[in-house]
C-alpha positions as CSV (number, residue, x, y, z in Angstrom):
1,M,125.1,-64.5,-74.3
2,R,127.2,-67.0,-72.3
3,L,125.3,-67.8,-69.1
4,R,125.4,-71.2,-67.4
5,I,124.0,-72.5,-64.2
6,I,126.2,-75.1,-62.6
7,S,126.4,-77.3,-59.5
8,W,129.1,-77.2,-56.8
9,E,130.4,-80.5,-58.2
10,T,130.7,-79.1,-61.7
11,L,132.5,-76.1,-60.3
12,E,135.2,-78.2,-58.7
13,K,135.9,-79.9,-62.0
14,L,135.9,-76.6,-63.8
15,R,138.3,-75.0,-61.5
16,Q,140.8,-77.7,-62.2
17,E,140.6,-77.3,-65.9
18,E,139.9,-73.6,-66.6
19,D,140.7,-70.1,-65.5
20,V,137.8,-69.1,-63.2
21,L,137.1,-65.9,-61.2
22,M,134.9,-66.7,-58.2
23,I,132.7,-63.9,-56.8
24,D,130.8,-64.1,-53.6
25,L,127.7,-61.9,-53.6
26,R,126.5,-62.6,-50.0
27,E,126.6,-60.1,-47.2
28,R,130.2,-59.1,-46.4
29,E,129.9,-60.5,-42.9
30,E,128.9,-63.9,-44.3
31,Y,131.9,-63.8,-46.7
32,E,134.3,-63.0,-43.9
33,E,132.9,-65.8,-41.8
34,A,133.3,-68.4,-44.5
35,H,133.7,-68.5,-48.3
36,V,135.0,-70.6,-51.1
37,A,138.8,-70.5,-51.3
38,G,140.0,-68.0,-53.9
39,A,136.6,-66.2,-54.1
40,I,136.5,-62.4,-53.9
41,W,133.7,-60.5,-52.3
42,A,131.7,-58.0,-54.3
43,D,128.7,-55.9,-53.6
44,W,126.1,-57.2,-56.0
45,E,124.4,-53.8,-56.4
46,H,127.6,-52.4,-57.9
47,L,129.2,-55.4,-59.5
48,E,128.4,-54.4,-63.1
49,E,130.2,-51.1,-62.8
50,E,133.1,-52.6,-60.8
51,M,133.7,-55.6,-63.1
52,P,136.2,-53.8,-65.3
53,R,138.3,-53.0,-62.1
54,Y,138.2,-56.6,-60.9
55,L,139.4,-57.8,-64.3
56,E,142.1,-55.2,-64.5
57,E,143.4,-56.3,-61.1
58,R,143.5,-59.8,-62.4
59,G,145.3,-58.8,-65.5
60,K,143.0,-60.7,-67.9
61,V,139.5,-61.8,-68.5
62,P,139.0,-65.4,-67.1
63,Q,137.3,-68.1,-69.1
64,W,134.4,-68.0,-66.6
65,I,133.2,-65.6,-64.0
66,V,131.4,-67.8,-61.4
67,L,129.0,-66.0,-59.0
68,Y,127.3,-67.3,-55.9
69,C,125.1,-65.9,-53.3
70,D,123.1,-67.3,-50.4
71,R,120.5,-69.3,-52.2
72,G,121.2,-68.7,-55.9
73,N,118.6,-66.1,-56.8
74,T,120.8,-63.0,-56.8
75,S,123.7,-64.7,-58.5
76,L,121.5,-65.9,-61.3
77,L,120.1,-62.4,-61.9
78,I,123.6,-60.8,-61.8
79,A,125.1,-63.5,-64.0
80,R,122.4,-63.0,-66.5
81,D,123.1,-59.2,-66.6
82,L,126.8,-59.8,-67.0
83,A,126.2,-62.3,-69.8
84,R,124.1,-59.8,-71.6
85,R,127.1,-57.4,-71.4
86,G,129.3,-60.1,-73.0
87,Y,130.9,-61.5,-69.9
88,P,131.3,-65.4,-69.6
89,A,129.1,-65.7,-66.5
90,M,128.0,-68.6,-64.4
91,S,125.7,-68.9,-61.4
92,I,125.9,-71.7,-58.8
93,N,122.6,-73.5,-58.5
94,G,121.2,-73.1,-55.0
95,G,123.9,-70.8,-53.8
96,Y,126.2,-71.2,-50.8
97,Y,123.4,-73.1,-49.1
98,M,123.7,-76.0,-51.5
99,R,127.5,-76.1,-51.0
100,E,126.9,-76.6,-47.3
101,K,124.4,-79.4,-48.1
102,A,126.9,-81.0,-50.5
103,V,129.6,-80.9,-47.9
104,M,127.3,-82.5,-45.3
105,K,126.5,-85.4,-47.6
106,K,130.2,-86.5,-47.9
């Protein structure tokens, strides 16, 4: 099982060095209001069955599938389930909320 929990700072480094698929699991309205550049929106309740379609649209399996939600709880659970199915899954610690806090510190 390949599951990692990472920070926003680690994600920025990772995105520069590796092929990453970013998935936003927040409410669609929140995603449309603001999201990480390059992230796609997915309904967390159907992500496991939709994952093959997302990968097919990309044309390949990324080195990492990075999930984030509002506070990190949902993305952690979904990343764990994906990792159990053999996907290289990561969850962002603290979710989008922590990204906003990290941006505010700069």
